[in-house]
C-alpha positions in Angstrom: 202.4 96.8 -45.3 201.2 95.5 -42.6 198.8 92.7 -43.1 196.1 90.6 -40.3 197.6 87.5 -39.1 195.3 85.4 -41.5 196.4 87.1 -44.4 199.8 87.8 -44.8 201.9 86.2 -47.4 203.2 82.8 -46.4 201.2 82.8 -42.9 200.1 79.5 -41.2 197.0 79.0 -39.3 197.5 76.4 -36.8 195.9 73.0 -37.5 192.7 72.9 -35.4 193.0 70.4 -32.8 191.0 66.5 -32.9 188.0 67.3 -30.8 187.8 71.0 -31.2 184.8 71.2 -32.8 182.8 68.8 -31.1 184.1 70.4 -27.9 183.3 73.8 -28.8 179.4 72.5 -29.9 179.2 70.6 -26.5 180.1 74.3 -25.0 177.5 75.7 -26.8 174.7 73.4 -26.3 175.3 73.3 -22.2 174.7 77.0 -22.3 171.7 77.1 -23.4 170.5 75.0 -20.6 169.0 76.3 -17.4 170.7 75.8 -14.3 167.9 73.6 -12.5 168.3 71.1 -15.1 172.4 70.8 -14.7 172.1 70.7 -11.4 169.4 67.6 -11.4 171.7 65.9 -13.7 174.7 66.0 -11.4 172.4 64.7 -8.5 171.2 61.8 -10.6 175.5 61.1 -10.9 176.4 62.2 -7.6 173.5 62.6 -5.5 173.6 60.4 -2.3 171.2 57.5 -4.1 172.8 58.7 -7.6 174.9 56.3 -9.6 178.5 57.5 -8.9 177.9 57.4 -5.0 175.9 54.2 -5.7 178.9 52.7 -7.0 181.2 53.8 -4.7 179.2 52.0 -1.7 178.7 48.7 -3.7 182.3 48.6 -4.2 183.3 49.6 -0.7 180.4 49.0 1.5 180.6 52.1 3.0 177.6 54.1 4.5 178.0 57.0 2.2 179.7 57.8 -0.8 182.5 59.6 -1.9 181.3 63.0 -3.6 179.0 63.9 -0.9 176.7 66.5 -3.1 173.5 67.5 -1.2 173.6 69.1 1.6 177.6 70.3 2.0 179.6 73.4 0.3 181.5 70.3 -1.3 178.6 69.8 -3.7 177.3 73.3 -4.0 181.1 73.9 -5.5 181.3 70.8 -7.7 177.7 72.4 -9.5 178.5 75.6 -9.2 182.1 75.1 -10.8 180.3 72.5 -13.5 177.8 75.4 -14.4 179.6 78.2 -14.5 183.1 76.8 -16.6 181.6 77.2 -20.1 181.2 80.9 -19.8 184.7 81.4 -18.7 186.0 78.6 -21.9 184.3 80.6 -24.4 185.8 84.5 -24.0 189.3 82.6 -23.4 188.7 80.0 -26.2 188.2 83.3 -28.7 191.3 84.7 -27.3 193.2 82.2 -27.1 192.1 81.4 -31.5 193.6 85.1 -31.9 197.1 84.4 -30.4 199.4 84.9 -33.5 201.3 81.2 -33.4 204.5 83.3 -34.9 205.0 85.1 -31.3 204.5 81.4 -29.7 207.4 80.0 -32.7 209.6 83.2 -31.9 209.5 82.3 -28.3 210.3 79.0 -28.7 213.3 79.8 -31.0 214.7 81.9 -28.8 215.2 79.2 -26.1 212.3 79.7 -23.8 211.1 76.7 -22.0 207.4 76.0 -22.2 206.3 77.5 -19.1 208.0 80.6 -20.4 206.3 80.5 -23.3 202.7 79.8 -21.2 203.8 82.2 -18.7 205.5 85.4 -21.1 203.7 84.7 -24.1 200.2 83.2 -23.6 199.1 84.0 -20.2 199.0 87.9 -21.1 197.3 87.4 -24.2 194.4 85.5 -22.1 194.4 87.6 -19.8 191.3 90.0 -20.7 189.7 87.5 -21.5 190.0 85.5 -18.2 189.0 88.7 -16.6 186.1 89.0 -18.5 184.9 85.5 -17.7 185.7 85.9 -14.4 183.3 88.9 -13.8 180.7 87.9 -15.7 180.5 84.1 -13.8 181.3 86.2 -10.7 177.9 88.2 -11.6 176.1 84.9 -12.5 177.0 83.5 -9.5 175.2 86.0 -7.4 172.3 85.9 -9.1 171.9 81.8 -9.4 169.8 80.7 -6.6 168.8 77.7 -9.1 172.3 75.8 -8.3 171.8 76.0 -4.3 167.7 75.1 -4.1 168.0 72.0 -6.4 171.4 70.6 -4.2 169.5 71.0 -1.3 172.3 72.6 0.6 169.9 73.9 3.7 172.8 74.7 5.7 175.6 75.7 3.3 176.0 80.0 3.6 176.3 81.5 -0.1 176.1 84.8 0.3 176.6 85.6 4.5 174.3 88.3 5.7 175.9 90.6 9.2 
């Protein structure tokens, strides 16, 4: 008789990691914010007069902060990564929660090293979710102008035209 993983006699569900629910709730709340609010928060922390750069210039005595968020490609990239990471995390979390723990135990008992388990068991199970999250982020990045506008990156070319 064939049972689903969670109904098989003697099947074990992995114990949830400490803080996993809190991280999932944070991701859900983060996804509900519009992009300009996330960017404004980044500017508040990492802008030229922001908290992190203010501490950095106070400690080092330098004229410029450690993270040049406005007017730089690095700043736009940091803002884009911060905003779009949860869109990849959600499908990836769903895929990894469906991963059969018996496969991990069998691979380990057959002598596979942790890197081999990741490469041969976990990664093939996560690839469809990574592709789904990556394609979602690609479409959203092409549509998102708010992050670039609010970081005031005037000289950054995000989608070059020929």
